[in-house]
N, CA, C and O atoms as a MOPAC input file, in Angstrom:
PM7 MOZYME 1SCF
protein

 N    114.75500 1    88.22900 1   113.38700 1
 C    116.10700 1    88.71700 1   113.38700 1
 C    116.27800 1    89.61800 1   114.60100 1
 O    115.44000 1    90.48600 1   114.84500 1
 N    117.31300 1    89.43400 1   115.34100 1
 C    117.53000 1    90.17600 1   116.55800 1
 C    118.73100 1    91.09300 1   116.37100 1
 O    119.76400 1    90.67100 1   115.85200 1
 N    118.59500 1    92.35100 1   116.79700 1
 C    119.69600 1    93.28800 1   116.70300 1
 C    120.14600 1    93.66600 1   118.11100 1
 O    119.32400 1    93.94700 1   118.98400 1
 N    121.42700 1    93.67000 1   118.31600 1
 C    121.98200 1    94.03000 1   119.60900 1
 C    122.89900 1    95.22000 1   119.40400 1
 O    123.78400 1    95.18200 1   118.55000 1
 N    122.69600 1    96.28200 1   120.18400 1
 C    123.58100 1    97.43600 1   120.07700 1
 C    124.62300 1    97.37600 1   121.17300 1
 O    124.32900 1    97.01500 1   122.31300 1
 N    125.80500 1    97.72200 1   120.82300 1
 C    126.88900 1    97.80100 1   121.77600 1
 C    127.62800 1    99.10100 1   121.52800 1
 O    127.77300 1    99.52700 1   120.38200 1
 N    128.09400 1    99.73200 1   122.59200 1
 C    128.86300 1   100.95400 1   122.43600 1
 C    130.35000 1   100.61000 1   122.49000 1
 O    130.81100 1    99.89100 1   123.37700 1
 N    131.07100 1   101.13400 1   121.53400 1
 C    132.50200 1   100.95900 1   121.48900 1
 C    133.15800 1   102.33200 1   121.59800 1
 O    132.63900 1   103.32300 1   121.08500 1
 N    134.27700 1   102.37400 1   122.25700 1
 C    134.98500 1   103.61600 1   122.45100 1
 C    136.09600 1   103.70800 1   121.41900 1
 O    136.82700 1   102.74800 1   121.17800 1
 N    136.20600 1   104.88400 1   120.81600 1
 C    137.22900 1   105.06900 1   119.80000 1
 C    137.83400 1   106.44900 1   119.99900 1
 O    137.10700 1   107.43200 1   120.14700 1
 N    139.13300 1   106.52800 1   120.00300 1
 C    139.79400 1   107.81100 1   120.11900 1
 C    140.00500 1   108.35500 1   118.72300 1
 O    140.40100 1   107.63000 1   117.81000 1
 N    139.73200 1   109.65900 1   118.56700 1
 C    139.81000 1   110.28600 1   117.25900 1
 C    140.99900 1   111.24000 1   117.23500 1
 O    141.18400 1   112.03600 1   118.15600 1
 N    141.79100 1   111.15700 1   116.19400 1
 C    142.91500 1   112.07900 1   116.02100 1
 C    143.99700 1   111.87900 1   117.06200 1
 O    144.13300 1   110.80300 1   117.64400 1
 N    144.76100 1   112.92600 1   117.28500 1
 C    145.85900 1   112.84800 1   118.22700 1
 C    145.46600 1   113.29800 1   119.62100 1
 O    146.19000 1   113.05300 1   120.58600 1
 N    144.31700 1   113.95700 1   119.72800 1
 C    143.88800 1   114.45000 1   121.02900 1
 C    143.34700 1   113.30700 1   121.87900 1
 O    142.47100 1   112.56400 1   121.43600 1
 N    143.86000 1   113.16400 1   123.09000 1
 C    143.41000 1   112.09500 1   123.98500 1
 C    142.09800 1   112.45600 1   124.67100 1
 O    141.43600 1   111.58800 1   125.23900 1
 N    141.71900 1   113.73700 1   124.62100 1
 C    140.51400 1   114.17700 1   125.30500 1
 C    139.25000 1   113.94700 1   124.48600 1
 O    138.14700 1   113.93800 1   125.03200 1
 N    139.40400 1   113.76500 1   123.20500 1
 C    138.23400 1   113.60800 1   122.33900 1
 C    137.92900 1   112.11900 1   122.16300 1
 O    138.70800 1   111.38600 1   121.55400 1
 N    136.81500 1   111.69200 1   122.69000 1
 C    136.41000 1   110.28900 1   122.59100 1
 C    135.06200 1   110.24200 1   121.89800 1
 O    134.16000 1   111.00600 1   122.24100 1
 N    134.91800 1   109.37500 1   120.94900 1
 C    133.67500 1   109.25100 1   120.19300 1
 C    133.10200 1   107.86700 1   120.43700 1
 O    133.81900 1   106.86700 1   120.40400 1
 N    131.81300 1   107.82200 1   120.67800 1
 C    131.12600 1   106.54400 1   120.85200 1
 C    130.35000 1   106.22800 1   119.59100 1
 O    129.64200 1   107.08000 1   119.05500 1
 N    130.48200 1   105.02900 1   119.13000 1
 C    129.74200 1   104.61100 1   117.94700 1
 C    128.90700 1   103.38800 1   118.30300 1
 O    129.31100 1   102.55700 1   119.11700 1
 N    127.75100 1   103.29300 1   117.68500 1
 C    126.88600 1   102.12900 1   117.87800 1
 C    127.17800 1   101.12200 1   116.78800 1
 O    127.27100 1   101.47600 1   115.61200 1
 N    127.31900 1    99.89000 1   117.17200 1
 C    127.50900 1    98.82400 1   116.20300 1
 C    126.34800 1    97.85900 1   116.35700 1
 O    125.94200 1    97.54300 1   117.47500 1
 N    125.82700 1    97.40200 1   115.26600 1
 C    124.69700 1    96.49300 1   115.27400 1
 C    125.16800 1    95.10500 1   114.86500 1
 O    125.90500 1    94.93800 1   113.89400 1
 N    124.72600 1    94.12500 1   115.62500 1
 C    124.96600 1    92.74300 1   115.24900 1
 C    123.65200 1    92.18400 1   114.74300 1
 O    122.60300 1    92.42000 1   115.34300 1
 N    123.69800 1    91.46600 1   113.67500 1
 C    122.48700 1    90.87900 1   113.11100 1
 C    122.63800 1    89.36500 1   113.08900 1
 O    123.70700 1    88.83000 1   112.79400 1
 N    121.56400 1    88.70500 1   113.40100 1
 C    121.51700 1    87.25200 1   113.33900 1
 C    120.50000 1    86.85700 1   112.28700 1
 O    119.40100 1    87.40700 1   112.23100 1
 N    120.86600 1    85.92300 1   111.47600 1
 C    119.97700 1    85.45300 1   110.42600 1
 C    119.54300 1    84.04100 1   110.77100 1
 O    120.36400 1    83.16900 1   111.05500 1
 N    118.21700 1    83.83200 1   110.73900 1
 C    117.65800 1    82.52300 1   111.05500 1
 C    116.92600 1    81.98300 1   109.83700 1
 O    116.25400 1    82.72600 1   109.12200 1
 N    117.05900 1    80.72000 1   109.61600 1
 C    116.33600 1    80.06400 1   108.53800 1
 C    115.19300 1    79.27500 1   109.15500 1
 O    115.40000 1    78.46400 1   110.05800 1
 N    113.99100 1    79.51900 1   108.66300 1
 C    112.85200 1    78.76300 1   109.17800 1
 C    112.47400 1    77.69900 1   108.15000 1
 O    112.62600 1    77.89300 1   106.94300 1
 N    111.99000 1    76.59900 1   108.64700 1
 C    111.57100 1    75.50300 1   107.78200 1
 C    110.16200 1    75.10000 1   108.18300 1
 O    109.97200 1    74.12800 1   108.91400 1
 N    109.16400 1    75.85600 1   107.69900 1
 C    107.77900 1    75.52900 1   108.08200 1
 C    107.28900 1    74.28100 1   107.36700 1
 O    107.70500 1    73.97700 1   106.24900 1
 N    106.40500 1    73.57500 1   108.03300 1
 C    105.78500 1    72.41600 1   107.39300 1
 C    104.66700 1    72.91900 1   106.46500 1
 O    104.33700 1    74.10400 1   106.50100 1
 N    104.08600 1    72.05600 1   105.64700 1
 C    103.08400 1    72.50700 1   104.66700 1
 C    101.88600 1    73.23300 1   105.29200 1
 O    101.35400 1    74.16500 1   104.68900 1
 N    101.46400 1    72.83000 1   106.46600 1
 C    100.34200 1    73.50000 1   107.11900 1
 C    100.72400 1    74.92700 1   107.53000 1
 O     99.92300 1    75.85300 1   107.40000 1
 N    101.94200 1    75.09300 1   108.02000 1
 C    102.41100 1    76.42500 1   108.40200 1
 C    102.62400 1    77.31300 1   107.18200 1
 O    102.37200 1    78.51700 1   107.24000 1
 N    103.08200 1    76.73500 1   106.08700 1
 C    103.25100 1    77.49700 1   104.84400 1
 C    101.90400 1    78.03500 1   104.37800 1
 O    101.79500 1    79.19200 1   103.97100 1
 N    100.87700 1    77.18700 1   104.44300 1
 C     99.53600 1    77.60700 1   104.02800 1
 C     99.02700 1    78.72200 1   104.93100 1
 O     98.40300 1    79.66500 1   104.44400 1
 N     99.27600 1    78.63900 1   106.23200 1
 C     98.84600 1    79.66800 1   107.17200 1
 C     99.58200 1    80.98300 1   106.92000 1
 O     98.97700 1    82.05400 1   106.96500 1
 N    100.88400 1    80.90400 1   106.65500 1
 C    101.65400 1    82.11600 1   106.35200 1
 C    101.17500 1    82.77900 1   105.07200 1
 O    101.02500 1    84.00000 1   105.02200 1
 N    100.93300 1    81.98100 1   104.03400 1
 C    100.47400 1    82.54200 1   102.76100 1
 C     99.10000 1    83.18900 1   102.89400 1
 O     98.84900 1    84.23600 1   102.29800 1
 N     98.20700 1    82.57300 1   103.67100 1
 C     96.89000 1    83.18100 1   103.85500 1
 C     96.98900 1    84.45200 1   104.68700 1
 O     96.24700 1    85.40400 1   104.44500 1
 N     97.89200 1    84.48400 1   105.66500 1
 C     98.08600 1    85.69600 1   106.46500 1
 C     98.60700 1    86.83700 1   105.59800 1
 O     98.14400 1    87.97200 1   105.71300 1
 N     99.56800 1    86.53600 1   104.73400 1
 C    100.10400 1    87.56900 1   103.85400 1
 C     99.05300 1    88.04800 1   102.86500 1
 O     98.96700 1    89.24200 1   102.57900 1
 N     98.25700 1    87.12900 1   102.34300 1
 C     97.21000 1    87.50300 1   101.40000 1
 C     96.13300 1    88.36500 1   102.04300 1
 O     95.66900 1    89.33000 1   101.43600 1
 N     95.72900 1    88.02700 1   103.27100 1
 C     94.72200 1    88.83300 1   103.97700 1
 C     95.26500 1    90.21100 1   104.29700 1
 O     94.55300 1    91.20700 1   104.17200 1
 N     96.53000 1    90.27600 1   104.71200 1
 C     97.13700 1    91.57100 1   105.01200 1
 C     97.21100 1    92.44000 1   103.76100 1
 O     96.96000 1    93.64300 1   103.81600 1
 N     97.55900 1    91.82100 1   102.63100 1
 C     97.63000 1    92.56400 1   101.36500 1
 C     96.25000 1    93.05200 1   100.95800 1
 O     96.11700 1    94.17100 1   100.46100 1
 N     95.21400 1    92.23100 1   101.15900 1
 C     93.85300 1    92.62000 1   100.81400 1
 C     93.40000 1    93.80300 1   101.66500 1
 O     92.83700 1    94.76300 1   101.13900 1
 N     93.64200 1    93.74100 1   102.97700 1
 C     93.24300 1    94.81600 1   103.88700 1
 C     93.97500 1    96.10900 1   103.53600 1
 O     93.36700 1    97.17900 1   103.50000 1
 N     95.27400 1    96.01100 1   103.27900 1
 C     96.07000 1    97.19200 1   102.93500 1
 C     95.54100 1    97.86200 1   101.67600 1
 O     95.32500 1    99.07300 1   101.65500 1
 N     95.33100 1    97.06800 1   100.62000 1
 C     94.84800 1    97.63100 1    99.35800 1
 C     93.42700 1    98.17400 1    99.48300 1
 O     93.10200 1    99.19900 1    98.88300 1
 N     92.58300 1    97.50000 1   100.25400 1
 C     91.20400 1    97.95000 1   100.42900 1
 C     91.16000 1    99.31500 1   101.10600 1
 O     90.49300 1   100.23300 1   100.62900 1
 N     91.87300 1    99.43900 1   102.21900 1
 C     91.83600 1   100.70200 1   102.94700 1
 C     92.63800 1   101.79800 1   102.24700 1
 O     92.32500 1   102.97800 1   102.40200 1
 N     93.65300 1   101.43500 1   101.49000 1
 C     94.37900 1   102.42700 1   100.70400 1
 C     93.46100 1   103.03600 1    99.64900 1
 O     93.44500 1   104.25200 1    99.46200 1
 N     92.69800 1   102.19200 1    98.96200 1
 C     91.74600 1   102.68000 1    97.96200 1
 C     90.68100 1   103.56500 1    98.61300 1
 O     90.28400 1   104.58600 1    98.05300 1
 N     90.22700 1   103.16200 1    99.79700 1
 C     89.21900 1   103.94500 1   100.50700 1
 C     89.78100 1   105.29200 1   100.94700 1
 O     89.10100 1   106.31000 1   100.81800 1
 N     91.00600 1   105.31800 1   101.46300 1
 C     91.62400 1   106.57100 1   101.88500 1
 C     91.86500 1   107.49800 1   100.69800 1
 O     91.68000 1   108.71000 1   100.81200 1
 N     92.27300 1   106.94500 1    99.56900 1
 C     92.51100 1   107.75600 1    98.37800 1
 C     91.21200 1   108.36800 1    97.87200 1
 O     91.17300 1   109.54400 1    97.51200 1
 N     90.14700 1   107.56800 1    97.84500 1
 C     88.86700 1   108.09900 1    97.35600 1
 C     88.31600 1   109.17000 1    98.29400 1
 O     87.75100 1   110.15800 1    97.82700 1
 N     88.46900 1   108.99600 1    99.60800 1
 C     88.02000 1   110.02600 1   100.55000 1
 C     88.87000 1   111.28300 1   100.43700 1
 O     88.34900 1   112.39300 1   100.54200 1
 N     90.16400 1   111.12300 1   100.22600 1
 C     91.05100 1   112.27400 1   100.08100 1
 C     90.73900 1   113.03700 1    98.79900 1
 O     90.74400 1   114.26800 1    98.79100 1
 N     90.46600 1   112.30900 1    97.71000 1
 C     90.17400 1   112.94800 1    96.43100 1
 C     88.84800 1   113.70400 1    96.47100 1
 O     88.71200 1   114.75300 1    95.84200 1
 N     87.87500 1   113.17900 1    97.20400 1
 C     86.57800 1   113.84400 1    97.26500 1
 C     86.55900 1   114.97700 1    98.29300 1
 O     85.59600 1   115.74100 1    98.35700 1
 N     87.62200 1   115.08800 1    99.09700 1
 C     87.71000 1   116.16300 1   100.07000 1
 C     86.87700 1   115.93100 1   101.30900 1
 O     86.63100 1   116.86100 1   102.07800 1
 N     86.44200 1   114.70900 1   101.51300 1
 C     85.63200 1   114.39800 1   102.68900 1
 C     86.54200 1   114.14900 1   103.88800 1
 O     87.74100 1   114.42600 1   103.85200 1
 N     85.94800 1   113.62800 1   104.93300 1
 C     86.69700 1   113.37700 1   106.15600 1
 C     87.83700 1   112.40500 1   105.91600 1
 O     87.78900 1   111.58300 1   105.00100 1
 N     88.86200 1   112.51100 1   106.75000 1
 C     89.95900 1   111.55700 1   106.62100 1
 C     89.66600 1   110.31300 1   107.45300 1
 O     88.87800 1   110.34900 1   108.39900 1
 N     90.29700 1   109.24600 1   107.09200 1
 C     90.07200 1   107.95100 1   107.71900 1
 C     91.26300 1   107.65000 1   108.62900 1
 O     92.38200 1   107.48700 1   108.14300 1
 N     91.03800 1   107.57400 1   109.94000 1
 C     92.12000 1   107.31400 1   110.87900 1
 C     92.26000 1   105.81100 1   111.11700 1
 O     91.47600 1   105.00900 1   110.60800 1
 N     93.26200 1   105.45600 1   111.88900 1
 C     93.49800 1   104.05000 1   112.23200 1
 C     92.30300 1   103.47400 1   112.97900 1
 O     91.91800 1   102.32600 1   112.75700 1
 N     91.72400 1   104.27000 1   113.85800 1
 C     90.59400 1   103.78900 1   114.65900 1
 C     89.34700 1   103.60600 1   113.79600 1
 O     88.55000 1   102.70000 1   114.03900 1
 N     89.17900 1   104.46000 1   112.79500 1
 C     88.07200 1   104.28600 1   111.85500 1
 C     88.26000 1   103.00400 1   111.03900 1
 O     87.31100 1   102.25800 1   110.80300 1
 N     89.50600 1   102.76600 1   110.61400 1
 C     89.77200 1   101.54900 1   109.83800 1
 C     89.56300 1   100.29900 1   110.67500 1
 O     89.04900 1    99.29600 1   110.17900 1
 N     89.96500 1   100.35200 1   111.95900 1
 C     89.75800 1    99.19800 1   112.83400 1
 C     88.27000 1    98.92700 1   113.04600 1
 O     87.85100 1    97.77400 1   113.14200 1
 N     87.47800 1    99.99300 1   113.11700 1
 C     86.03300 1    99.81600 1   113.27000 1
 C     85.42400 1    99.21800 1   112.00100 1
 O     84.52500 1    98.38100 1   112.08500 1
 N     85.89800 1    99.63600 1   110.83800 1
 C     85.39800 1    99.09600 1   109.57100 1
 C     85.90100 1    97.68100 1   109.31800 1
 O     85.31600 1    96.93600 1   108.53200 1
 N     86.98500 1    97.31900 1   109.98800 1
 C     87.55800 1    95.98600 1   109.81400 1
 C     86.59500 1    94.90300 1   110.27700 1
 O     86.53900 1    93.82400 1   109.68700 1
 N     85.84200 1    95.18600 1   111.32600 1
 C     84.88000 1    94.20700 1   111.83100 1
 C     83.79300 1    93.93600 1   110.79500 1
 O     83.42800 1    92.78400 1   110.55800 1
 N     83.27700 1    95.00000 1   110.17800 1
 C     82.26100 1    94.82500 1   109.13500 1
 C     82.83800 1    94.12800 1   107.90900 1
 O     82.15500 1    93.35700 1   107.23500 1
 N     84.10900 1    94.41600 1   107.63400 1
 C     84.76100 1    93.78500 1   106.48600 1
 C     84.94300 1    92.28700 1   106.71300 1
 O     84.88700 1    91.50300 1   105.76600 1
 N     85.16200 1    91.89000 1   107.96800 1
 C     85.26900 1    90.46500 1   108.29300 1
 C     83.93000 1    89.75800 1   108.11700 1
 O     83.89000 1    88.59300 1   107.72100 1
 N     82.84600 1    90.44800 1   108.40700 1
 C     81.51800 1    89.85600 1   108.19100 1
 C     81.23300 1    89.70900 1   106.70300 1
 O     80.57900 1    88.75600 1   106.27900 1
 N     81.72600 1    90.65200 1   105.91600 1
 C     81.51800 1    90.60900 1   104.46900 1
 C     82.37900 1    89.54200 1   103.80400 1
 O     81.94800 1    88.89200 1   102.85200 1
 N     83.59000 1    89.36600 1   104.30500 1
 C     84.53200 1    88.36500 1   103.77100 1
 C     84.92200 1    87.41600 1   104.90600 1
 O     85.85200 1    87.71600 1   105.65400 1
 N     84.24100 1    86.29100 1   105.05100 1
 C     84.49400 1    85.39000 1   106.18900 1
 C     85.89900 1    84.79300 1   106.22000 1
 O     86.35400 1    84.37100 1   107.28300 1
 N     86.59200 1    84.74700 1   105.09300 1
 C     87.92900 1    84.17900 1   105.07700 1
 C     88.93200 1    85.05800 1   105.82200 1
 O     90.04000 1    84.61100 1   106.12100 1
 N     88.55800 1    86.30600 1   106.12800 1
 C     89.44600 1    87.16100 1   106.92200 1
 C     89.47300 1    86.74000 1   108.38700 1
 O     90.38100 1    87.12700 1   109.12400 1
 N     88.49500 1    85.95700 1   108.81600 1
 C     88.44800 1    85.50200 1   110.20400 1
 C     89.46600 1    84.39800 1   110.48300 1
 O     89.73800 1    84.09100 1   111.64300 1
 N     90.02800 1    83.80300 1   109.44100 1
 C     91.00700 1    82.73600 1   109.61900 1
 C     92.34200 1    83.25600 1   110.14600 1
 O     93.13800 1    82.50400 1   110.70900 1
 N     92.57300 1    84.54800 1   109.95700 1
 C     93.84100 1    85.16700 1   110.36000 1
 C     93.62500 1    85.89200 1   111.67700 1
 O     92.53400 1    86.40100 1   111.93200 1
 N     94.65700 1    85.94500 1   112.51800 1
 C     94.48200 1    86.62300 1   113.79700 1
 C     94.28600 1    88.12600 1   113.58800 1
 O     94.81200 1    88.71000 1   112.64000 1
 N     93.52700 1    88.73000 1   114.48200 1
 C     93.12400 1    90.12100 1   114.31100 1
 C     94.28800 1    91.09000 1   114.50900 1
 O     94.28000 1    92.18300 1   113.94200 1
 N     95.28600 1    90.70800 1   115.30200 1
 C     96.39900 1    91.61300 1   115.56300 1
 C     97.20300 1    91.90900 1   114.30400 1
 O     97.67700 1    93.03000 1   114.11800 1
 N     97.35600 1    90.91700 1   113.44600 1
 C     98.11400 1    91.15700 1   112.22200 1
 C     97.34600 1    92.07900 1   111.27700 1
 O     97.95100 1    92.88900 1   110.57600 1
 N     96.02300 1    91.96200 1   111.25300 1
 C     95.23100 1    92.85100 1   110.40400 1
 C     95.19700 1    94.27000 1   110.97400 1
 O     95.19500 1    95.24200 1   110.21900 1
 N     95.17000 1    94.38900 1   112.29600 1
 C     95.21300 1    95.71200 1   112.90400 1
 C     96.58800 1    96.35700 1   112.71900 1
 O     96.69000 1    97.58100 1   112.64000 1
 N     97.62900 1    95.55400 1   112.65100 1
 C     98.96200 1    96.08700 1   112.37800 1
 C     99.04100 1    96.66100 1   110.97400 1
 O     99.76000 1    97.63000 1   110.73300 1
 N     98.30300 1    96.06400 1   110.04800 1
 C     98.27100 1    96.58100 1   108.67900 1
 C     97.63300 1    97.96800 1   108.65200 1
 O     98.12700 1    98.86700 1   107.97200 1
 N     96.53000 1    98.14400 1   109.39600 1
 C     95.88900 1    99.46200 1   109.43000 1
 C     96.79500 1   100.48500 1   110.09900 1
 O     96.81700 1   101.64800 1   109.69600 1
 N     97.54100 1   100.06700 1   111.11400 1
 C     98.47600 1   100.97600 1   111.76900 1
 C     99.59900 1   101.37900 1   110.81400 1
 O     99.99400 1   102.54400 1   110.78000 1
 N    100.11700 1   100.41900 1   110.03600 1
 C    101.17500 1   100.71700 1   109.07000 1
 C    100.68300 1   101.65600 1   107.97300 1
 O    101.40700 1   102.56100 1   107.56000 1
 N     99.46800 1   101.44600 1   107.50400 1
 C     98.91700 1   102.31800 1   106.47000 1
 C     98.70200 1   103.72300 1   107.00400 1
 O     98.97400 1   104.70200 1   106.30900 1
 N     98.21900 1   103.83000 1   108.22300 1
 C     97.99500 1   105.13600 1   108.82500 1
 C     99.31700 1   105.87900 1   109.02300 1
 O     99.38900 1   107.08400 1   108.78100 1
 N    100.34800 1   105.18300 1   109.45600 1
 C    101.65200 1   105.83400 1   109.63000 1
 C    102.26600 1   106.20400 1   108.28300 1
 O    102.97500 1   107.20700 1   108.19400 1
 N    102.01200 1   105.42200 1   107.23000 1
 C    102.51700 1   105.76300 1   105.89700 1
 C    101.87100 1   107.04700 1   105.39600 1
 O    102.54600 1   107.88700 1   104.80000 1
 N    100.56800 1   107.21000 1   105.63100 1
 C     99.90100 1   108.44800 1   105.24000 1
 C    100.39100 1   109.61800 1   106.09000 1
 O    100.53900 1   110.73300 1   105.59000 1
 N    100.64300 1   109.36400 1   107.37200 1
 C    101.16700 1   110.42000 1   108.23600 1
 C    102.52500 1   110.90300 1   107.77200 1
 O    102.79000 1   112.10500 1   107.77000 1
 N    103.40200 1   109.96900 1   107.37300 1
 C    104.71600 1   110.35900 1   106.85200 1
 C    104.58000 1   111.12300 1   105.54800 1
 O    105.35100 1   112.04600 1   105.28600 1
 N    103.61000 1   110.75000 1   104.73100 1
 C    103.43200 1   111.44300 1   103.45400 1
 C    103.03600 1   112.89700 1   103.67500 1
 O    103.57600 1   113.79200 1   103.02400 1
 N    102.10700 1   113.13600 1   104.57900 1
 C    101.62000 1   114.49300 1   104.76800 1
 C    102.55000 1   115.34200 1   105.64000 1
 O    102.63800 1   116.55300 1   105.44100 1
 N    103.23600 1   114.73300 1   106.59000 1
 C    104.10700 1   115.50700 1   107.47400 1
 C    105.50600 1   115.68600 1   106.90600 1
 O    106.06900 1   116.77900 1   106.96500 1
 N    106.06300 1   114.62400 1   106.36000 1
 C    107.45500 1   114.65900 1   105.92700 1
 C    107.61700 1   114.66300 1   104.41500 1
 O    108.73700 1   114.76700 1   103.91500 1
 N    106.51600 1   114.55000 1   103.68100 1
 C    106.55000 1   114.50000 1   102.21100 1
 C    107.49500 1   113.39700 1   101.72600 1
 O    108.32900 1   113.61700 1   100.84700 1
 N    107.34800 1   112.21500 1   102.31500 1
 C    108.23600 1   111.09500 1   101.99800 1
 C    107.88700 1   110.38700 1   100.69900 1
 O    108.79300 1   109.96700 1    99.98000 1
 N    106.65500 1   110.24400 1   100.38300 1
 C    106.24500 1   109.50200 1    99.19700 1
 C    104.87400 1   108.90900 1    99.43400 1
 O    104.57300 1   108.44200 1   100.53200 1
 N    104.05800 1   108.92800 1    98.42200 1
 C    102.68700 1   108.45800 1    98.57200 1
 C    102.67400 1   106.95100 1    98.72800 1
 O    103.38400 1   106.26400 1    97.99400 1
 N    101.88800 1   106.40100 1    99.66400 1
 C    101.82300 1   104.95000 1    99.85100 1
 C    101.29300 1   104.25900 1    98.59200 1
 O    100.28500 1   104.67400 1    98.02100 1
 N    101.97500 1   103.21700 1    98.17700 1
 C    101.54600 1   102.50100 1    96.98400 1
 C    100.86500 1   101.20100 1    97.38700 1
 O    100.96700 1   100.75500 1    98.53000 1
 N    100.17300 1   100.60800 1    96.42800 1
 C     99.44400 1    99.37300 1    96.72400 1
 C    100.42800 1    98.22700 1    96.90300 1
 O    101.53200 1    98.23600 1    96.35900 1
 N    100.00500 1    97.25700 1    97.66600 1
 C    100.82700 1    96.08400 1    97.94500 1
 C    100.51100 1    95.02100 1    96.89300 1
 O     99.36500 1    94.59600 1    96.74500 1
 N    101.53000 1    94.60800 1    96.18100 1
 C    101.34700 1    93.64400 1    95.09500 1
 C    101.97600 1    92.30800 1    95.46300 1
 O    102.87000 1    92.24400 1    96.30800 1
 N    101.50900 1    91.25300 1    94.83100 1
 C    102.10800 1    89.93700 1    94.98900 1
 C    103.34500 1    89.88200 1    94.11700 1
 O    103.29000 1    90.16600 1    92.92100 1
 N    104.46000 1    89.51400 1    94.72500 1
 C    105.69900 1    89.40400 1    93.96800 1
 C    106.19600 1    87.97200 1    94.08300 1
 O    106.36400 1    87.45300 1    95.18700 1
 N    106.42700 1    87.34800 1    92.96400 1
 C    106.96000 1    85.98700 1    92.97200 1
 C    108.39400 1    86.02800 1    92.49400 1
 O    108.76400 1    86.84900 1    91.65500 1
 N    109.18600 1    85.14300 1    93.03400 1
 C    110.59300 1    85.10100 1    92.63700 1
 C    110.87800 1    83.90700 1    91.79800 1
 O    112.01500 1    83.70800 1    91.37200 1

């Protein structure tokens, strides 16, 4: 989905000197029609990402509860290599998507501690 911002000029009230700029977003919706092989690849990518997220979330929670060192994104990326050796099916997915999961988890914990936004929850499979 692509978003394009455009600035529009709008005069407010009766004063001609006061001009306000507002951003408007345009959204485009695309429908994809993957073939069965692509569907299988997408489902395995989502499953691996969910596994990595839940694994490192559990690890971060246990380290936080025990009061030991915290686990950063770089620590998780280093452990990801060993985790791939332990679970060979993780090698089927590209590494960038798995590293993006560790980055998202690290930023979720950062928002929790800095902004008190909400504790990161586990990623569950949802069927419609």
